[in-house]
NUVEX-891278 format. One record per residue: residue in three letters; x, y, z of N, C-alpha, C, CB in turn. Coordinates in steps of 0.001 Angstrom, whole numbers, plus 500000, padded with zeros to 6 digits. Each point is the difference from the previous one (the first is absolute). Glycine has a CB too. Example, Ala and Ser with C-alpha at 12.3 -4.5 7.8 and 13.67 -1.06 7.14 Angstrom:
2
ALA513190494310507800499110501190500000500900501200500000498108498827501246/SER501542502223498034500820501190500060499230501090500730501184499372497855/
end
This chain:
118
MET334862797128566994499855499092501115501087498931499910497502500434500107/GLU502963499125501035501034498963500023499370498629500195501657501649500920/TYR498871497382498332499569498612500101501226499128500164497947500441498594/LEU501922498532502249501057499017500160499603498749499228500652500931502279/CYS500199498642496833499790498775499224500885498925500626499452501285497832/LEU499917497784502871500727498916500653500099498835499035499208500733502287/VAL502008498810497478500271498961499002500129498655500710501166501669498474/TYR497912497418501212500004498657500580500273498974498912498383500723501795/PHE502365498249498546500258498909499058500445498769500765500622501635498188/GLU499308497221501130500502498755500574501486499893499674497723498867499782/ALA503082501018501233501446499898499802500348498817499097500369501044502254/LYS498876497864497843500268498816499177499914500337498512499097498534501832/LYS499947502323497801499857500373498589501199500820499534497499499972500246/LEU502984500922500599501187500778499627501238499114499947498983502039501044/ASP501135497082499935501160499101500041500038499066498796499948500114502489/ALA498891499590496935499921499091498851500388500672498685498212498770501199/LEU501892502563498792500378500700498777501454499700499647498333501818500508/SER501951498124498210501393499867499569500735501285500364499363498425498095/GLU501946501527501922500791501193500311499684501111498996501833498560500991/ASN498025501079497744499689500982498963498628500638500234501417498703498381/ASP497574500463501929498654500527500266499982500857501263499008497991498872/SER501728501601502138500086500767501240500642501366499744500160497855501317/ASN500942502148497953500662501269499666499098500890499166502210498853500085/SER497042500556498984499066500772499177498918500637500860500444498471498067/LEU499046500789502902498968500521500890500532501161500843498940497725500068/VAL502265502133500446500619501087500776500182501229499111501190498320501483/ASN499345501486497323500207501131499088498685500664499621502041498876499119/GLU496934500326500646498683500544499659499428500791501183499601498068498411/SER500583501422502791499511500687501199500697501339500190499506497785501048/LEU501802502238498779500749501251500145499627500993498901501886498732501070/ALA497868500771497729499564500872498906498623500585500307501344498640498355/TYR497778500569502274498682500518500355500118501082501066498971497784499426/ASP501945502038501535500256501065500982500403501286499284500704498286501719/ASP500167501606497279500417501176499232498810500638499283502275498977499700/ALA496850500201499731498812500518499315499081500722500986500155498133498313/LEU499721501338502902499178500660501022500601501330500423499236497764500797/ARG502096502304499257500655501274500307499653501041498933501886498774501163/LYS498215500825497582499735500914498886498544500449499975501815498886498700/SER497260500237501692498577500348499970499559500800501226499609497943498667/GLY501269502159502346499652500724501218499294499159501050499850501997498606/HIS499985496709501154499335499120500966500937499545501121498498499238498164/PHE502783500668501564500958499352500898500288500835501246501009498891498015/ILE498937500461503135500490500588501254501167499162500509497694500917500567/ALA502096497765499557501050499101500494499656498570499616500514501556501928/ALA500499497602497970499796498578499735501188499231500552498629500494497924/GLN501100498295502509501090499175500505499549498544500055500911501941501344/ALA499986497185498312499770498563500183500388499650501433500433499489497524/LEU499026499425502963500334499525501343500790498704499902497933501089500948/GLN502899498662500051500697498725500063498977498901500264502128501113500837/SER498283497646499044499074498871500105499294499985501354501452498695498430/VAL497402500650501593499184499922501205500750499314501141497951499943498566/GLU503025499232501108500792499340501045500777501004500849500190497997498523/THR500013503213500993500734501016500755499084500848500874501682500048498177/ALA496998499730501743499027500819500727499997499688501494498608500100497934/THR501100500909502850499758499861501428498696500720500304502496499855500549/THR496581499469500128498736500606500384500106500454501445498710498557498363/VAL500911502701501883500091500610501330498590500197500549502181501164499397/ARG497621498452501843498735500227500685500295500553501392498863498133498691/VAL500256502716501802500069500460501379498637499720500614501750501813499483/ARG498224497365501528498769499643500701500207500231501491499387498286498224/LYS499703502497502349500074500319501433501385500516500372498271498246500475/GLY502288502587498645501292500624500264501204499115499757498830501349501627/LYS500973497423497936501116499078499773500233499814498508499498498824502164/LEU501767501290497461500427499837498619500245498535499695501016502286500027/SER498456497274498840500353498666499522500313500089498519498542498888501749/THR502377500288497818500357499942498585499883498568499527501548501979500227/THR498073497888498505499876498690499373500729500053498671497772499538501139/ASP503044499469498593500638499932498692498939499704498962502182499223501008/GLY497908501463497881499084499749498894498876501010499935500551497611500175/PRO498594502201498838498903500937499769498880499809501005500579500034497586/PHE498488500910502427498867499949500928499073498833499681500145502479500275/ALA499586497295498436499033498978499611500648498986499064498125501657500264/GLU501375497143499791500456498955499085499111500031498757500855498555501928/THR499690501861496968499262500031498739500951499615498883498418501791500855/LYS501026497844497999500852499692498851500702501253499505498474498120499363/GLU500751502952500481500584501249499505500514500816501178498448500001498000/GLN502739500543501838500618500821501030500258501387499449501051497976501058/LEU498990503003499819500331501356499607501442500028499513498345500964501661/GLY501850499493497113501330499994499416500566501373499711499416497849499048/GLY499733503179501047500467501354499741498832500960499960501953499103498733/PHE498365502149500975498961501012499948500377501081499008499382499522502376/ILE499604501184497163500181501212499205499031501019500567500725498729497883/LEU499788502396502557499184501099500503499830500986498860500818499696502402/ILE497922500613497256499733500832498828499086501172500329500297497990498567/ASN499719502999500557498994501050499962499025499630498903501610501788500855/ALA497108498324499415498981499728498987498817500922500247500739497579499778/LYS498565502767499149498852500906500112498875499387500814500612500987497805/GLU499175497729501993498905499276500653500312498515499951498311501790499366/LEU500817497410501240500220498562500067500124499373498619498752499967502143/ASP500400500431496907500080499414498654501365500235499366497543500346499735/ASP503021500832500476501340500311499490501032499100500678499316502398499555/ALA500568497427501759500928499138500750499901498552499528499810501529501985/ILE498978498020497715499813498630499521500674499813498637497821499847501271/GLN502066501139497874500649499913498686501517499939500147498086501262498975/VAL502459499506501948501444499955500269500381498620500530500032502487500488/ALA499207497000500480500303498705500616499911498860498988499137500874502178/ALA499939499226496892499812498929499012501216499826499101497558500458500046/LYS503263500571499856501181499935499133501264499591500746498958501746498592/ILE500944498029502714501156499523500758500315498587499507499412501435502054/PRO501801498323497471500315498697499398499666498788500872501782501169498791/LEU498413498914502501499724498847500867498511499718500160502102500507501202/ALA497032500373498304498563499716500033499678498759499173499518502450500306/ARG501348497240498728499794498806499160500274498706500761500623501358498005/LEU500177498702503059500332498802500785499293499956501345502197499970498876/GLY497393501167501621499398500063501328498813500941500008502215499502501029/SER497736501362499965498911500965500106500534501311500561498325498140500329/ILE500941502916499397500355501329500496498826500512500819501525500476498005/GLU498706499815503242498976500598500853500191501512499955499891497942501523/VAL499054502783498129500052501465499889499219500587501170500196499912497450/ARG500491500914503348499341500613501154500355501464500102500026497814501187/PRO498964503037499047500303501413500200500777500192501285497939500642498739/VAL502959500309501249500777500332501183499137500868500916502192499861498700/LEU497793499826502565499286500775500999501015500869500722498210498210500274/HIS501660503089499546500912500936500673499419500349501358500809500944497788/LEU499889498674503242499544500281501368500390501420500395500207497555500609/THR498917503088500109500293501352500500499684500031501499499482501069497720/ARG501248499765502965499745500178501437498711500790500192502483499934500505/GLN496737499658500461498732500685500301500166500888501198498700498107499048/
end
């Protein structure tokens, strides 16, 4: 089964890291991606640019509107994702718990819903 691990964190906490600590976190994250590849869990992963680069798109009554920034105002913002294969939710949770940024923020684990035409 596929699970999406959404990585949330406060940008202020990342910005407060020293350059050395920041580089260590990036290296640890990339090493964890490699470990997930070796274990067969890995499908895809990517970091996102800062929330200031986000654009929210809405269509209401056929009219398109865009808003600079994220959909909701919260301390923690979506910073990246890891798409994994896991046997079940407990397996996905164990994978998510080892994501390095879980120590600074939170990881939301959600099963992927595959849509099919009826």
